[in-house]
N, C-alpha and C positions, 0 to 999 in steps of 0.2 A: 112192819113186816115182819119185825123179829118173831122167831117159832113158827112161821106161819110160811108155807111152802112154796114154792117160785113157780108153780100156777099161779097164783091167787096175787102175785105179785104180777106175772105176766097182764096177768087180767084188767088189773088197776093201774096200770100202764099203758095199756090200750085204751083205758078209760081215759086219758088223760093227766094222770096222776105219774110226775119225772121226780120227785125225791123220796127215797126211802131210806130210814134207818133200821142198823140194826146194830144187838147190844154186846155180840160179840164176834170176835173177830172167826174163829172158827166154823161157827155155825155160816156168817157171811160166805166164808171163803167155799164150804162144802155147795150153800145155796146158789152162787154167782161163778164162781169159780171166773175164766176169764170170760166170759159170755155176760158180759153188760151191756146192754146198746148204747150206742154214743149221746143218746136224748135222755140218757137216763142217770141219775148222779145219787151214790149210797157211801150214808153219811153215818159214820161212828159214833153214836148216841148212849155207849155203855161203858164202863172204866176200863183205860187198856193198863196193859201190864207191860212196862217196859221192853221185856224178852220179847213182843210184839209188835215193837214198833216196826220193823224193815216188811212185815206181813200185812200191816196195818195201812201204812204208805201205799203200797201195789195195789190197794185193793178198794183205797176208801175216797170219794172227792173230798169228803172234808171230817175232819176229829172235833166232836163236840167235847170231849170232855179231859180237856189238860187241865189239870187239876195239882201238879207240883214241878219244881224244878228237872226233877232227875226224869220224866217225863219226857219236858221239854228237851233237856240234852239227849235223849236218845233219840228223838223223832229228827232234832236237829242235823244228828249223827249222820240216820239213814237216809235222809232226804239228800244231804249231802251228797251222799257217797251215790243216789240215784240218778242225780243232777236233776231233782223237782222241787217244784214248790209246792208246800203243804198249807190247805186253807186248815185254821185253828179256830176254834172258842175258848176261848177259859170257864174250865167249869167251878163256880161257886156255889157252897154250900148254903142258901140262904135261909134256910131252918137249922143251920146249925143242927144237923141232927148228923150224929156220931156214927149211924150205920149206913149214910151214904155218904160217897167222893164227891170230891169238892173243894176247893179252899178256901177257907173263911174272906169271910167282906175284908176283912183287913191286910189280910196276904194278898186279895188282888194285884194291886198296885205295882207289888213287886214282881207277880208272875207275869202280868203285862210289860213290864220291862224285858223281862228274860225271852219273850220271844221275840219280841220287837227287837233285841240284838242277835234273831238269827235270821242268818240270812236267807235260809231255805223254811221258811215257818212264815206264814202271811195271818197276822191276827184279824181277823172279820168281826169279831165282837165274844158277847156273856151267853152261859147257859146255866141255867136253874133249875133246879126243879123241887116246888112247892111242895111240903108237909103235907101228906092224906089228910084231907078234913071232911066232911059229914058233906060241909055244903060250900060250895064253889069259893062264895064272896066272902069266905073265910081264907080264903088263899091269895085274894087278891093284896095285902100288904106286903107277902114274900114277894110276890111280882114287883111291886112298885120299890120294894127294896134294891132288885137287881137294876129297875131302870135308875135308880136315883145313883147307885155304883155306878152306872155306864155314865152320868152326868158328873159327876165328879173325880171320874177317870179323866174326862175332857177336860175339866178345869185344870185338871193336873198336870195333863201332857195334851197342850192345845194341839198339836201336832199329829194325836191320836185320831184317828176316827174309828170309829164301832159300829156299823151300820146293823147287824145282827143282835136280836135280841131273841135267842130261843129258848120257852119259857112254857109252859104250859103242854099238859094232856089232854086223853080224852074226855077226864071227869070236871077239868076245870080250863079248858082251853078259851073259853067266851070270858073269863073275868082274867085270863091271862094278855087276850086283845087288846081289851078295854085298857088294861094299863099299860099296852106297848110293846108288845110281842109282835117282833117280825116272821119267826117263824115257832109253828105248834109241832109237838108229836102226837099224831091222834090215830095211831096204827089198830088199837082196840074199837075206835069210833067206825072206823074204815072195814076193818077184816073181821071184827069179831072178838072177843075173849081166848086170849091165849090160853 
């Protein structure tokens, strides 16, 4: 629902959608304020600055863009103060693109361990964004990488359950689903172009 008005979100919610993604803390705060229905969830899918951790914890049901140890520390600190448990996903830069957020795949296990060591953060899975490609089929290897990384974490940490694989957007979500996505980000397909 990022960049789209609250009225459209409310219409989509009335039609049965209950999970919405936002890119920015400030935009989500202006759009939702304190008026999020109890049967609606709003997740942060954009990069989060550490100085916005407190606001993010108060606003979002899940933070899907945890990509560095300093953010884990900031979220843990603010969640402890708020005496709450925060659902997070570790974001992996599956295309190794310098302009995109996310840890590298070889850094993911250490980040998983950092989240697991945090009393007030609950690790629910991994998130990745494939490079923009002309043909959605070309994105499949990137989605496969995230699935393989999840499996690798499971082998290295048998007590870790990562049920959520958030990958795929409006242009490539079918390929992501075929590769194991449990959650897709399809705002443009629902709301139209931003």
